[in-house]
C-alpha positions in Angstrom: 6.5 4.0 -33.5 6.6 7.4 -31.7 2.9 7.1 -30.7 3.5 3.7 -29.1 6.7 4.9 -27.3 4.7 7.8 -25.9 2.0 5.6 -24.6 4.5 3.1 -23.2 6.3 6.0 -21.4 3.0 7.3 -20.0 2.2 3.8 -18.8 5.7 3.4 -17.1 6.7 0.6 -19.4 9.4 2.7 -21.1 11.6 5.5 -19.8 11.8 8.7 -21.7 15.1 9.4 -23.4 15.1 12.8 -21.7 13.0 14.7 -19.3 10.5 13.1 -17.0 6.8 12.3 -16.7 4.8 13.4 -13.6 1.3 12.2 -12.7 -0.5 14.0 -9.9 2.8 15.7 -9.0 4.7 12.4 -8.7 7.5 11.4 -11.1 6.6 8.2 -12.9 9.5 5.8 -12.4 7.8 2.4 -13.0 4.5 0.9 -14.0 1.5 2.6 -12.3 -1.3 0.3 -11.1 -4.1 2.7 -11.9 -3.1 3.3 -15.5 -4.8 1.2 -18.2 -3.3 0.5 -21.6 -5.2 -0.8 -24.6 -2.8 -1.9 -27.3 -3.4 -1.9 -31.0 -2.3 -5.6 -31.3 -4.7 -6.6 -28.4 -2.1 -8.3 -26.2 -4.4 -11.2 -25.4 -3.1 -14.4 -23.8 -3.7 -17.1 -26.4 -4.0 -19.9 -23.9 -6.8 -18.2 -21.9 -10.4 -17.9 -23.1 -12.3 -14.6 -23.2 -13.6 -14.8 -19.6 -10.1 -15.6 -18.3 -8.4 -12.9 -20.4 -10.7 -10.3 -18.9 -10.4 -11.7 -15.4 -6.6 -12.1 -15.6 -5.5 -8.8 -14.2 -8.1 -9.0 -11.4 -6.9 -12.4 -10.4 -3.3 -11.3 -10.6 -4.1 -8.6 -8.0 -5.8 -11.3 -5.9 -9.3 -9.8 -6.1 -12.3 -11.3 -4.4 -13.7 -14.3 -6.5 -17.3 -13.1 -6.3 -16.4 -9.5 -7.2 -14.3 -10.8 -10.2 -17.2 -13.0 -11.4 -19.7 -10.1 -11.1 -17.3 -7.6 -12.8 -16.3 -9.8 -15.7 -19.9 -10.9 -16.3 -20.9 -7.2 -16.5 -18.1 -6.4 -18.9 -19.0 -9.3 -21.1 -22.6 -8.1 -21.3 -21.6 -4.5 -21.9 -19.2 -5.4 -24.7 -21.6 -8.0 -26.3 -19.1 -10.8 -25.6 -21.2 -13.1 -23.3 -21.8 -15.7 -25.9 -18.0 -15.8 -26.6 -16.8 -16.1 -23.0 -15.5 -19.7 -23.5 -13.8 -19.0 -26.8 -10.0 -18.6 -27.2 -8.5 -15.6 -29.0 -7.8 -17.6 -32.2 -11.5 -18.3 -32.4 -12.5 -14.6 -32.4 -12.7 -11.9 -35.1 -10.4 -8.9 -34.9 -13.2 -6.8 -33.5 -14.0 -9.3 -30.9 -10.4 -9.5 -29.9 -10.3 -5.8 -29.6 -13.4 -5.8 -27.3 -11.7 -8.4 -25.1 -8.6 -6.2 -24.8 -10.8 -3.2 -24.0 -12.7 -5.2 -21.4 -9.6 -6.5 -19.7 -8.3 -3.0 -19.3 -11.6 -1.5 -18.1 -11.8 -4.3 -15.5 -9.0 -2.6 -13.6 -11.0 0.6 -13.3 -8.0 2.8 -14.3 -7.9 6.6 -13.6 -5.8 7.0 -16.7 -6.7 5.2 -19.8 -4.2 5.0 -22.7 -5.6 3.8 -26.0 -3.6 2.9 -29.1 -6.0 2.7 -32.0 -8.3 0.8 -29.7 -11.3 0.8 -32.0 -9.6 0.5 -35.4 -10.6 -3.1 -36.1 -14.3 -2.6 -35.1 -17.3 -2.4 -37.5 -19.2 0.9 -37.4 -22.0 -0.3 -35.0 -19.6 -1.9 -32.6 -17.2 1.1 -32.8 -20.1 3.4 -31.9 -21.1 1.2 -29.0 -17.5 1.1 -27.7 -17.1 4.8 -28.1 -20.3 5.5 -26.1 -19.1 3.0 -23.5 -15.8 4.8 -23.1 -17.6 8.1 -22.9 -19.9 6.8 -20.2 -16.9 5.4 -18.2 -15.0 8.7 -18.7 -18.0 10.7 -17.4 -18.7 8.3 -14.5 -15.1 7.8 -13.3 -13.7 11.2 -14.4 -10.6 9.4 -15.7 -8.0 10.9 -18.0 -8.2 9.4 -21.5 -5.3 9.6 -23.9 -6.0 8.1 -27.3 -3.9 7.7 -30.4 -6.1 7.5 -33.5 -5.9 8.3 -37.2 -9.7 8.7 -37.3 -10.5 12.4 -37.2 -14.2 11.7 -36.5 -13.3 9.5 -33.5 -10.9 12.1 -32.1 -13.6 14.8 -32.4 -16.3 12.6 -30.8 -14.2 11.4 -27.9 -11.7 14.3 -27.4 -11.8 17.5 -25.5 -8.2 18.4 -26.6 -6.8 17.1 -29.8 -3.0 17.2 -30.6 -1.5 16.5 -34.0 2.1 16.0 -34.7 3.2 15.6 -38.4 6.7 14.7 -37.4 5.5 11.3 -36.1 5.1 10.1 -39.7 8.9 9.7 -40.0 
């Protein structure tokens, strides 16, 4: 619960009970457009297919149709979801749903990426592919990545700084 509250607060979806959060010297008072959040429960829209779930935030921001098409197609290829583009979330495995959620967030090209157990439902090969993709994006975009994970190997592989707080178990 605490980990989700922390991520929601960093995303501007929840207000801290005390203190404040500042990003680039500005106090965070509401949702920040350039912060991406990948939830553990996927947060997919069940009435939209894979393509539309990934395109949704871009369409909501009234992006150019050709740019959206190009970006979504590239994400589908990178996440090995091209053959599933017309499927709905209830037709996907847990790992496929998680990749769609990751793709939807990456489509926004965030400068801060918050991840809540974002690769927990993935098989080993897909997890490694996603981790490498996240590292490539991190290196290319120089974004800030804050990830909650219970997987020590994943934390060591993806992390520069690792924080552990035993009190969160309560």
